[in-house]
C-alpha distance (Angstrom), angle and dihedral (degrees) to the residues before:
residue distance angle dihedral
X1 . . .
X2 3.80 . .
X3 3.78 90.9 .
X4 3.78 90.6 53.4
X5 3.80 90.6 52.5
X6 3.81 91.5 48.7
X7 3.79 91.4 48.4
X8 3.79 90.1 50.7
X9 3.79 91.9 50.0
X10 3.81 91.4 50.6
X11 3.79 90.5 50.4
X12 3.77 90.0 50.9
X13 3.80 92.3 50.7
X14 3.81 91.3 50.5
X15 3.80 91.4 49.1
X16 3.82 90.4 50.9
X17 3.80 90.9 50.8
X18 3.77 91.4 49.2
X19 3.81 90.8 50.5
X20 3.80 89.9 49.8
X21 3.79 90.8 49.4
X22 3.79 90.4 49.3
X23 3.81 90.0 53.8
X24 3.80 90.3 48.4
X25 3.80 90.5 51.5
X26 3.79 89.4 51.8
X27 3.82 88.1 52.0
X28 3.78 89.3 56.3
X29 3.80 98.1 -111.9
X30 3.78 120.0 157.8
X31 3.80 122.4 -102.3
X32 3.81 91.5 -117.7
X33 3.82 92.3 52.8
X34 3.81 91.0 47.8
X35 3.81 90.6 49.4
X36 3.83 90.6 50.3
X37 3.80 93.2 47.6
X38 3.81 98.0 45.1
X39 3.78 105.1 25.9
X40 3.80 90.1 -128.4
X41 3.78 120.9 142.6
X42 3.80 118.6 -103.7
X43 3.82 89.2 -118.1
X44 3.81 90.3 59.9
X45 3.80 91.3 48.7
X46 3.82 92.7 47.9
X47 3.82 89.7 49.8
X48 3.82 90.3 52.1
X49 3.78 91.1 46.1
X50 3.81 93.1 52.0
X51 3.83 91.1 49.0
X52 3.77 89.7 50.2
X53 3.83 95.6 54.7
């Protein structure tokens, strides 16, 4: 049960980072700045950016 809770918490953290990155994209920030600020991979940011267009 503990592993399930930990897995859920990790998923929540990732979703929060993706939402933050999405907001940063909307603010016109560069992919490299978003990656530095969130710790996300450039591929994740590019995927978000393409969905957002």
